[in-house]
TIVEX-398732 format. One record per residue (C-alpha): x, y, z; residue in three letters. Coordinates in nm, 3 decimals. Layout:
<site xx="X" yy="Y" zz="Z" r="Ala"/>
...
//
This chain:
<site xx="-0.010" yy="-0.001" zz="0.002" r="Met"/>
<site xx="0.136" yy="0.332" zz="-0.107" r="Lys"/>
<site xx="0.187" yy="0.598" zz="0.176" r="Lys"/>
<site xx="0.152" yy="0.976" zz="0.146" r="Thr"/>
<site xx="0.435" yy="1.137" zz="0.320" r="Cys"/>
<site xx="0.501" yy="1.519" zz="0.386" r="Tyr"/>
<site xx="0.865" yy="1.582" zz="0.443" r="Phe"/>
<site xx="0.907" yy="1.903" zz="0.644" r="Ile"/>
<site xx="1.243" yy="2.080" zz="0.707" r="Arg"/>
<site xx="1.248" yy="2.239" zz="1.071" r="His"/>
<site xx="1.170" yy="2.606" zz="1.114" r="Gly"/>
<site xx="1.466" yy="2.875" zz="1.091" r="His"/>
<site xx="1.701" yy="2.786" zz="1.361" r="Ala"/>
<site xx="1.996" yy="2.937" zz="1.526" r="Met"/>
<site xx="2.256" yy="2.771" zz="1.341" r="His"/>
<site xx="2.095" yy="2.871" zz="1.011" r="Asn"/>
<site xx="2.111" yy="3.232" zz="1.088" r="Lys"/>
<site xx="2.467" yy="3.211" zz="1.254" r="Leu"/>
<site xx="2.601" yy="3.051" zz="0.916" r="Phe"/>
<site xx="2.546" yy="3.384" zz="0.765" r="Trp"/>
<site xx="2.741" yy="3.570" zz="1.051" r="Asp"/>
<site xx="3.012" yy="3.335" zz="1.115" r="Ile"/>
<site xx="3.025" yy="3.066" zz="0.855" r="Gly"/>
<site xx="3.079" yy="2.692" zz="0.933" r="Lys"/>
<site xx="3.172" yy="2.763" zz="1.285" r="Arg"/>
<site xx="2.807" yy="2.784" zz="1.331" r="Ala"/>
<site xx="2.768" yy="2.410" zz="1.269" r="Tyr"/>
<site xx="3.076" yy="2.319" zz="1.479" r="Arg"/>
<site xx="3.036" yy="2.533" zz="1.801" r="Glu"/>
<site xx="2.660" yy="2.505" zz="1.874" r="Phe"/>
<site xx="2.519" yy="2.176" zz="1.960" r="Arg"/>
<site xx="2.145" yy="2.097" zz="1.895" r="Asp"/>
<site xx="2.036" yy="2.445" zz="1.801" r="Thr"/>
<site xx="1.689" yy="2.599" zz="1.889" r="Asn"/>
<site xx="1.432" yy="2.762" zz="1.662" r="Leu"/>
<site xx="1.458" yy="3.135" zz="1.631" r="Leu"/>
<site xx="1.141" yy="3.368" zz="1.658" r="Tyr"/>
<site xx="1.091" yy="3.338" zz="1.288" r="Asp"/>
<site xx="1.118" yy="2.968" zz="1.310" r="Gly"/>
<site xx="0.812" yy="2.955" zz="1.539" r="Tyr"/>
<site xx="0.640" yy="3.194" zz="1.294" r="Glu"/>
<site xx="0.709" yy="2.953" zz="1.004" r="Gln"/>
<site xx="0.537" yy="2.676" zz="1.222" r="Cys"/>
<site xx="0.244" yy="2.881" zz="1.290" r="Glu"/>
<site xx="0.206" yy="2.992" zz="0.925" r="Asp"/>
<site xx="0.228" yy="2.631" zz="0.806" r="Leu"/>
<site xx="-0.022" yy="2.521" zz="1.076" r="Arg"/>
<site xx="-0.277" yy="2.801" zz="0.956" r="Asn"/>
<site xx="-0.227" yy="2.753" zz="0.589" r="Ser"/>
<site xx="-0.176" yy="2.384" zz="0.517" r="Trp"/>
<site xx="-0.478" yy="2.223" zz="0.403" r="Lys"/>
<site xx="-0.371" yy="1.858" zz="0.442" r="Asn"/>
<site xx="-0.262" yy="1.900" zz="0.800" r="Leu"/>
<site xx="-0.583" yy="1.760" zz="0.927" r="Lys"/>
<site xx="-0.521" yy="1.448" zz="0.726" r="Asn"/>
<site xx="-0.197" yy="1.356" zz="0.893" r="Val"/>
<site xx="-0.221" yy="1.034" zz="1.091" r="Glu"/>
<site xx="0.129" yy="1.026" zz="1.244" r="Leu"/>
<site xx="0.423" yy="1.252" zz="1.273" r="Val"/>
<site xx="0.787" yy="1.109" zz="1.275" r="Cys"/>
<site xx="1.029" yy="1.343" zz="1.387" r="Val"/>
<site xx="1.408" yy="1.384" zz="1.435" r="Ser"/>
<site xx="1.491" yy="1.404" zz="1.802" r="Pro"/>
<site xx="1.697" yy="1.737" zz="1.763" r="Cys"/>
<site xx="1.531" yy="2.031" zz="1.951" r="Val"/>
<site xx="1.474" yy="2.240" zz="1.642" r="Arg"/>
<site xx="1.266" yy="1.947" zz="1.472" r="Thr"/>
<site xx="1.082" yy="1.867" zz="1.798" r="Leu"/>
<site xx="0.983" yy="2.210" zz="1.834" r="Asp"/>
<site xx="0.891" yy="2.240" zz="1.478" r="Thr"/>
<site xx="0.662" yy="1.926" zz="1.511" r="Ala"/>
<site xx="0.506" yy="2.052" zz="1.825" r="Leu"/>
<site xx="0.418" yy="2.401" zz="1.720" r="Phe"/>
<site xx="0.300" yy="2.287" zz="1.353" r="Thr"/>
<site xx="0.080" yy="2.017" zz="1.501" r="Phe"/>
<site xx="-0.032" yy="2.221" zz="1.809" r="Lys"/>
<site xx="-0.397" yy="2.125" zz="1.888" r="Asn"/>
<site xx="-0.393" yy="1.846" zz="1.628" r="His"/>
<site xx="-0.457" yy="1.501" zz="1.811" r="Asn"/>
<site xx="-0.171" yy="1.305" zz="1.631" r="Val"/>
<site xx="0.080" yy="1.075" zz="1.764" r="Lys"/>
<site xx="0.454" yy="1.195" zz="1.757" r="Leu"/>
<site xx="0.735" yy="0.957" zz="1.741" r="Ile"/>
<site xx="1.098" yy="1.040" zz="1.737" r="Ala"/>
<site xx="1.353" yy="0.845" zz="1.544" r="Lys"/>
<site xx="1.731" yy="0.898" zz="1.516" r="Asp"/>
<site xx="1.756" yy="0.779" zz="1.153" r="Phe"/>
<site xx="1.587" yy="1.128" zz="1.067" r="Leu"/>
<site xx="1.876" yy="1.333" zz="1.223" r="Ile"/>
<site xx="2.058" yy="1.570" zz="0.987" r="Glu"/>
<site xx="2.341" yy="1.456" zz="0.774" r="Tyr"/>
<site xx="2.624" yy="1.424" zz="0.874" r="Pro"/>
<site xx="2.631" yy="1.228" zz="1.189" r="Leu"/>
<site xx="2.974" yy="1.234" zz="1.340" r="Gly"/>
<site xx="3.259" yy="1.461" zz="1.258" r="Gly"/>
<site xx="3.261" yy="1.818" zz="1.394" r="Asp"/>
<site xx="2.923" yy="1.937" zz="1.295" r="Glu"/>
<site xx="2.768" yy="1.918" zz="1.643" r="Ile"/>
<site xx="2.462" yy="2.115" zz="1.554" r="Cys"/>
<site xx="2.336" yy="1.773" zz="1.451" r="Asn"/>
<site xx="2.406" yy="1.602" zz="1.782" r="Gln"/>
<site xx="2.091" yy="1.561" zz="1.977" r="Arg"/>
<site xx="2.060" yy="1.589" zz="2.365" r="Lys"/>
<site xx="2.036" yy="1.270" zz="2.579" r="Asn"/>
<site xx="1.719" yy="1.090" zz="2.558" r="Ile"/>
<site xx="1.647" yy="1.133" zz="2.931" r="Ser"/>
<site xx="1.677" yy="1.501" zz="2.881" r="Asp"/>
<site xx="1.448" yy="1.492" zz="2.569" r="Leu"/>
<site xx="1.192" yy="1.286" zz="2.742" r="Thr"/>
<site xx="1.179" yy="1.538" zz="3.028" r="Tyr"/>
<site xx="1.161" yy="1.827" zz="2.791" r="Leu"/>
<site xx="0.909" yy="1.678" zz="2.561" r="Tyr"/>
<site xx="0.682" yy="1.453" zz="2.730" r="Pro"/>
<site xx="0.414" yy="1.459" zz="2.455" r="Gln"/>
<site xx="0.655" yy="1.303" zz="2.214" r="Ile"/>
<site xx="0.727" yy="0.922" zz="2.209" r="Asp"/>
<site xx="1.098" yy="0.851" zz="2.239" r="Phe"/>
<site xx="1.054" yy="0.472" zz="2.324" r="Ser"/>
<site xx="1.184" yy="0.343" zz="1.999" r="Glu"/>
<site xx="1.527" yy="0.519" zz="2.046" r="Ile"/>
<site xx="1.751" yy="0.274" zz="2.230" r="Lys"/>
<site xx="2.067" yy="0.478" zz="2.260" r="Asp"/>
<site xx="2.062" yy="0.729" zz="2.553" r="Glu"/>
<site xx="2.342" yy="0.919" zz="2.401" r="Val"/>
<site xx="2.360" yy="0.938" zz="2.015" r="Leu"/>
<site xx="2.665" yy="0.736" zz="1.892" r="Pro"/>
<site xx="2.882" yy="1.006" zz="1.761" r="Trp"/>
<site xx="3.213" yy="0.924" zz="1.570" r="Ser"/>
<site xx="3.506" yy="1.154" zz="1.518" r="Ser"/>
<site xx="3.462" yy="1.046" zz="1.140" r="Glu"/>
<site xx="3.227" yy="1.228" zz="0.930" r="Arg"/>
<site xx="2.913" yy="1.002" zz="0.807" r="Glu"/>
<site xx="2.945" yy="0.896" zz="0.444" r="Thr"/>
<site xx="2.664" yy="0.942" zz="0.185" r="Tyr"/>
<site xx="2.652" yy="0.547" zz="0.193" r="Glu"/>
<site xx="2.557" yy="0.537" zz="0.549" r="Asn"/>
<site xx="2.307" yy="0.831" zz="0.505" r="Leu"/>
<site xx="2.125" yy="0.630" zz="0.241" r="Asn"/>
<site xx="2.131" yy="0.324" zz="0.491" r="Leu"/>
<site xx="1.952" yy="0.557" zz="0.737" r="Arg"/>
<site xx="1.703" yy="0.651" zz="0.448" r="Ile"/>
<site xx="1.632" yy="0.295" zz="0.373" r="Glu"/>
<site xx="1.546" yy="0.226" zz="0.748" r="Lys"/>
<site xx="1.306" yy="0.518" zz="0.741" r="Met"/>
<site xx="1.139" yy="0.373" zz="0.428" r="Lys"/>
<site xx="1.117" yy="0.034" zz="0.590" r="Gln"/>
<site xx="0.970" yy="0.181" zz="0.911" r="Trp"/>
<site xx="0.712" yy="0.379" zz="0.728" r="Ile"/>
<site xx="0.599" yy="0.093" zz="0.496" r="Lys"/>
<site xx="0.545" yy="-0.126" zz="0.825" r="Lys"/>
<site xx="0.320" yy="0.148" zz="0.993" r="Arg"/>
<site xx="-0.055" yy="0.113" zz="0.964" r="Pro"/>
<site xx="-0.093" yy="0.477" zz="0.899" r="Glu"/>
<site xx="-0.118" yy="0.607" zz="0.520" r="Thr"/>
<site xx="-0.053" yy="0.978" zz="0.579" r="Thr"/>
<site xx="0.251" yy="1.055" zz="0.755" r="Ile"/>
<site xx="0.432" yy="1.372" zz="0.832" r="Ala"/>
<site xx="0.812" yy="1.359" zz="0.855" r="Val"/>
<site xx="0.975" yy="1.635" zz="1.036" r="Val"/>
<site xx="1.359" yy="1.648" zz="0.972" r="Ser"/>
<site xx="1.636" yy="1.843" zz="0.797" r="His"/>
<site xx="1.749" yy="1.989" zz="0.457" r="Ser"/>
<site xx="2.024" yy="1.738" zz="0.370" r="Ser"/>
<site xx="1.823" yy="1.435" zz="0.485" r="Phe"/>
<site xx="1.511" yy="1.538" zz="0.299" r="Ile"/>
<site xx="1.726" yy="1.650" zz="0.014" r="Gly"/>
<site xx="1.895" yy="1.321" zz="-0.021" r="Met"/>
<site xx="1.576" yy="1.130" zz="0.018" r="Phe"/>
<site xx="1.373" yy="1.301" zz="-0.240" r="Lys"/>
<site xx="1.621" yy="1.440" zz="-0.494" r="Asp"/>
<site xx="1.928" yy="1.233" zz="-0.419" r="Lys"/>
<site xx="2.125" yy="1.530" zz="-0.369" r="Lys"/>
<site xx="2.230" yy="1.780" zz="-0.079" r="Ile"/>
<site xx="2.217" yy="2.132" zz="-0.144" r="Gly"/>
<site xx="2.424" yy="2.408" zz="-0.019" r="Asp"/>
<site xx="2.317" yy="2.679" zz="0.203" r="Glu"/>
<site xx="2.212" yy="2.903" zz="-0.097" r="Lys"/>
<site xx="2.006" yy="2.606" zz="-0.246" r="Asn"/>
<site xx="1.842" yy="2.452" zz="0.051" r="Glu"/>
<site xx="1.495" yy="2.338" zz="0.092" r="Leu"/>
<site xx="1.240" yy="2.565" zz="0.249" r="Lys"/>
<site xx="1.186" yy="2.582" zz="0.611" r="His"/>
<site xx="0.825" yy="2.448" zz="0.727" r="Cys"/>
<site xx="0.719" yy="2.357" zz="0.374" r="Phe"/>
<site xx="0.540" yy="2.018" zz="0.336" r="Pro"/>
<site xx="0.704" yy="1.841" zz="0.027" r="Tyr"/>
<site xx="0.488" yy="1.547" zz="-0.086" r="Thr"/>
<site xx="0.646" yy="1.209" zz="-0.150" r="Val"/>
<site xx="0.477" yy="0.875" zz="-0.218" r="Lys"/>
<site xx="0.632" yy="0.568" zz="-0.035" r="Ile"/>
//
């Protein structure tokens, strides 16, 4: 059975803004960054304008603060299950881009009690000094596809990150000048 998935890049976050101020240091010096004010406004705009939001049966979300907040604010007052999955975290895992390194699960469970973290087994995200390869990213994407295919829901929102979504839907990762839109639902059939 085909599933309709809406891939949503998180709202505008601190490292996105800082990149234009300090360059790639923004990715290396700030771990698991928060949404900025305009990021929350983007979530609200999506919530108020997206006609298919009411059809979403499940939200699968990367367990980074910016994606968790995007999911919560976008689906505010919408009775839908939210499940966090590590395979949705931004590329690359590992290396020096710590803006992609999530907080510990015990902290996230405390901060976000309305999100289901029970399917994440690692308290601390495994983080290597080696930068993740495209091959490993594609393995994570394949895990996500298989997980979605096994779900009973047919309309699923996936709240993730630009590089992850770009590799999934277009088989390429954009640069900072050619990234996917924040808080925009890209429709993909799985």
